[in-house]
ZABAMI-824347 format. One record per residue (C-alpha): residue in three letters; x, y, z. Coordinates in pm, whole numbers, padded with zeros to 5 digits, always signed. Example, Ala and Ser with C-alpha at 12.3 -4.5 7.8 and 13.67 -1.06 7.14 Angstrom:
2
ala+01230-00450+00780
ser+01367-00106+00714
# end
This chain:
274
met-00424-02355-03322
leu-00657-02284-03030
cys-00506-02345-02687
ala-00701-02444-02379
arg-00705-02175-02113
ala-00657-02217-01744
leu-00965-02336-01563
pro-01091-02041-01358
ala-01019-02051-00986
ala-01324-02040-00762
gly-01322-01791-00476
thr-01319-01967-00138
thr-01482-01828+00175
ile-01259-01737+00469
pro-01368-01556+00787
his-01502-01214+00681
gly-01375-01244+00327
thr-01281-01459+00031
leu-00956-01599-00107
glu-00877-01694-00465
leu-00579-01854-00640
val-00508-01699-00981
ala-00235-01731-01246
glu-00071-01459-01453
asp-00028-01676-01763
gln-00279-01882-01959
trp-00059-02193-01957
ile+00270-02336-01833
thr+00573-02383-02059
ala+00883-02585-01971
gly+01172-02365-01861
his+00957-02051-01828
pro+00883-01923-01478
phe+00539-01782-01407
ser+00353-01620-01117
leu+00057-01714-00904
gly-00147-01477-00693
leu-00330-01526-00363
arg-00608-01269-00383
phe-00769-01171-00052
glu-01096-00975-00044
leu-01192-00868+00311
glu-01497-00710+00464
pro-01455-00347+00579
gly-01255-00315+00900
trp-01097-00663+00886
his-00731-00729+00804
ile-00465-00995+00756
tyr-00095-00973+00840
trp+00236-00896+00671
leu+00553-01106+00688
asn+00631-00934+01022
pro+00286-00909+01184
gly+00392-00651+01444
asp+00268-00677+01802
ser+00018-00958+01740
gly-00111-01199+01479
glu+00070-01404+01219
pro+00108-01395+00841
pro-00071-01639+00609
arg+00087-01984+00602
ile+00084-02175+00276
thr+00146-02541+00200
trp+00178-02595-00174
gln+00079-02911-00364
phe+00256-02899-00699
pro+00334-03168-00955
glu+00696-03261-01015
gly+00885-02996-01211
leu+00721-02694-01045
thr+00872-02520-00742
pro+00722-02219-00559
gly+00949-01929-00468
pro+00918-01689-00173
ile+00613-01468-00142
glu+00649-01117-00281
trp+00491-00902-00009
pro+00333-00564-00089
ala+00423-00273+00138
pro+00211-00305+00455
glu+00020-00049+00654
arg+00016+00025+01028
leu-00292-00114+01201
gly-00408-00113+01562
thr-00417+00128+01854
ser-00183+00366+02034
ser-00049+00079+02249
ile-00051-00213+02002
val+00050-00174+01637
asp+00026-00449+01377
phe+00151-00457+01018
gly-00083-00590+00753
tyr-00347-00533+00489
gly-00712-00434+00494
asp-00982-00441+00223
arg-00804-00631-00055
val-00451-00747-00131
met-00280-00997-00359
leu+00034-01184-00260
ile+00244-01283-00562
val+00431-01615-00565
pro+00683-01683-00844
val+00701-02044-00966
arg+01006-02207-01125
val+00949-02459-01405
thr+01207-02721-01503
ala+01322-02734-01862
gly+01218-03099-01887
leu+00852-03053-01797
pro+00659-03248-02062
ala+00377-03080-02252
gly+00037-03239-02280
glu-00113-03324-01942
pro-00257-03025-01752
ala-00102-02938-01417
arg-00316-02913-01106
leu-00180-02661-00855
gly-00300-02675-00498
ala-00250-02455-00193
gln-00360-02508+00165
val-00375-02166+00330
lys-00405-02091+00700
val-00487-01728+00771
leu-00571-01512+01072
val-00835-01246+01002
cys-00868-00975+01266
arg-01053-00660+01365
glu-01124-00623+01738
met-01093-00999+01760
cys-00905-01257+01553
ile-01059-01554+01373
pro-00842-01832+01227
gly-00939-01956+00884
lys-00835-02231+00647
ala-00883-02268+00272
gln-00794-02539+00023
leu-00740-02378-00317
ser-00672-02532-00657
leu-00608-02420-01011
thr-00554-02627-01325
leu-00328-02492-01600
pro-00256-02647-01941
val+00106-02737-02017
gln+00195-02623-02370
ser+00509-02624-02582
gln+00473-02266-02712
pro+00590-01967-02502
pro+00344-01862-02231
ala+00095-01581-02290
pro-00049-01349-02022
asp-00407-01414-01919
pro-00612-01100-01996
arg-00849-01185-01708
thr-00574-01141-01447
arg-00343-00888-01617
asp-00471-00588-01422
leu-00463-00778-01092
phe-00093-00857-01127
arg-00011-00512-01261
gly-00178-00350-00960
ala-00015-00589-00714
arg+00332-00522-00853
lys+00283-00147-00815
ser+00246-00198-00441
leu+00568-00403-00407
pro+00862-00225-00244
arg+01127-00145-00502
pro+01506-00125-00479
ala+01618+00223-00380
pro+01813+00433-00633
gly+02184+00363-00636
asn+02275+00721-00545
trp+02093+00699-00211
ser+02288+00618+00105
phe+02189+00521+00458
arg+02358+00516+00797
leu+02241+00335+01112
glu+02365+00435+01458
asp+02301+00286+01801
ala+02176+00556+02041
asn+02123+00364+02367
asp+01747+00303+02367
ser+01701+00390+01998
phe+01839+00340+01649
met+01909+00650+01441
leu+01848+00591+01070
thr+01992+00869+00854
ala+01916+00885+00482
asn+02087+01091+00214
leu+01853+01092-00084
gly+01943+01419-00250
his+01613+01585-00160
lys+01404+01667+00145
ile+01161+01411+00290
thr+00873+01513+00517
gln+00706+01174+00569
ala+00872+00837+00638
ile+00765+00515+00810
phe+00989+00212+00859
phe+00860-00147+00874
pro+01121-00397+01003
leu+01133-00739+00839
ala+01222-00911+01167
glu+01010-00908+01479
ser+01117-00764+01819
gln+01373-00515+01686
ile+01191-00186+01730
glu+00899-00077+01947
asn+00618-00095+01694
ala+00375+00134+01878
ala+00634+00401+01961
pro+00627+00715+01746
gln+00893+00717+01476
glu+01046+01062+01518
leu+01126+01215+01181
val+01372+01503+01141
pro+01354+01631+00780
arg+01681+01744+00618
asp+01753+01923+00293
thr+01908+01605+00151
gly+01689+01345+00321
phe+01593+01277+00682
arg+01683+01125+01015
leu+01442+00876+01172
val+01452+00778+01539
leu+01338+00417+01594
his+01289+00313+01955
lys+01435-00028+02042
ser+01203-00310+02141
asp+01229-00422+02502
gln+01227-00775+02357
leu+01547-00723+02157
gln+01757-01015+02278
lys+02097-00952+02114
pro+02288-00665+01953
leu+02168-00577+01604
asp+02418-00610+01318
arg+02196-00463+01047
leu+01844-00340+00994
lys+01632-00475+00707
gly+01288-00360+00613
val+01055-00147+00405
leu+01078+00231+00404
leu+00753+00403+00310
leu+00808+00762+00197
ser+00585+01052+00096
gly+00339+00962-00177
asp+00321+00592-00080
arg+00655+00512-00241
ala+00802+00202-00075
tyr+01166+00094-00086
leu+01369-00197+00049
ile+01661-00114+00274
asp+01933-00328+00429
val+02159-00110+00645
pro+02451-00237+00858
leu+02504-00080+01196
gly+02771+00188+01211
lys+02861+00256+00848
pro+02695+00388+00529
arg+02515+00149+00299
thr+02419+00222-00061
ala+02340-00128-00193
ile+01977-00227-00154
lys+01871-00590-00173
arg+01547-00745-00285
tyr+01378-00944-00015
gly+01149-01243+00002
ala+01035-01481+00270
arg+00971-01848+00290
thr+00632-01934+00419
arg+00626-02082+00765
pro+00550-02452+00802
ala+00183-02531+00840
# end
């Protein structure tokens, strides 16, 4: 039996770029989660922001319009890059990026009527100046009783986006975080020497974003000096973020202050209210 495919999403213009809502699967099936993607294409030199935007800006804000039985999960953020100048550093994405959003589907979702998925997106697009933008996106997917099948038109997009997601660190790695007056000392034991490392904190106002991150390579890992932000309001219990190592390998770390930590947690973030 032939099955109707998802109606293609139309790219929507945003300041200095376009935004498109795409789905990984061809249809929705009750009880089977699936993923949506917010695909940003930006003109050269322009960027949008990560979950923690750094010294300025704000991340995209999304208000979902879903039928009953579908619930969006937290955005899965690719590893960011450092953007800006020697005095102001932002965290975000240039050129193109896709944010993945997992969607839960109730087991009682009836097959038959197609589901219209909507997203109102507010985004700040910046270069030397920032321009706010807004887009209303929609995508219609069939609801079928048979198990979902990947959409060949978006397979490579999702595969590429997942490669850029930070991954859990290996279980044999360990980390230690120490308070050193005006800095945090992050020590990593990875079993091999590291010559390049950049840390991106999940929370704002913990470290001085524009300050150099002083790396001391070691035979079994490294030590990284992270200067405290002058806006840090209260003592830090733990440090969560993305660690970008040599070769663009990104890992999630969650390290308590003052003792080793080997367990690494997956992170997500709820979108901020529009």
